[in-house]
Phi, psi and omega in degrees: 000135179288136175295142183302332181293337186264357183285126180297137178227169175227132177290164179296340177274358176093011180269140177286139180199190174200174178291346175301335176297343180248026182308132178087358179259156169273132186237143172242107182267127185226130172275124190243162179208144184274342185236043184243152175300340179266359182308326177301347176297340174309317181299311178295323178296320178295318178296319177298316178300313180294321183298318188250001184304316183290349176265006179092042182230143174220140165272137176236120183261130180238096178301141179213142181251034187273352185234102177055031175062036186274002174222070186278347189285170173281169177303317181297317179294320179296313181299316179297317178300313182297317180292311187284330184267320186237005183049044182294125178246344180290156184299136176240151184238165180299149181300138182225174173259128184255350177207154177079201182299131180085010181307131179297142181304328178299314182287332173297317179291316182296314184290329176286328183293318181224111179282161176292166182304329179275004177092350179281164183252332185301145171296134186283318185191181175298150176071027169283146190235138177238129179259128181242130182287172178301332180271002178090008178275135175282113189248354181198154177220131186233131181300156177303334180287342177282111183281162178300338181273349185300130183299328178300315180290313181301314180296322177297318177297312182299324178297325180282335180284000000 
């Protein structure tokens, strides 16, 4: 199995990269969408990113259109929406598929590493969160209902820092 750090990715600006660019950081990988009832979580994710950034933490946003067409835009449209609506400064990546046919290898690795509480592997909805340790181990998975302000999530991040 390929380490999650080695999986090729593309930034929302179209640059090739991987999670290796964040080596040594604690990461919160989140599949995001602009037209979802949970979209206001962008604000909390940005605050979380700002709060812990200087301690070696990053939120990483991965737009996905897998749930009721809630992320229909192009990368350019998504980037503009995130900047203008929520002043998102955390790294954003090119739109990907997070479940089903065409699932991106990153999400295949994340979902296999930590299954949902019911034992299933599929991403449940937009804004599901995966916590990755400084050493690249997937150490946590949080339901979309767990907000960025939730103490369970904050404490898990602090434990990794």
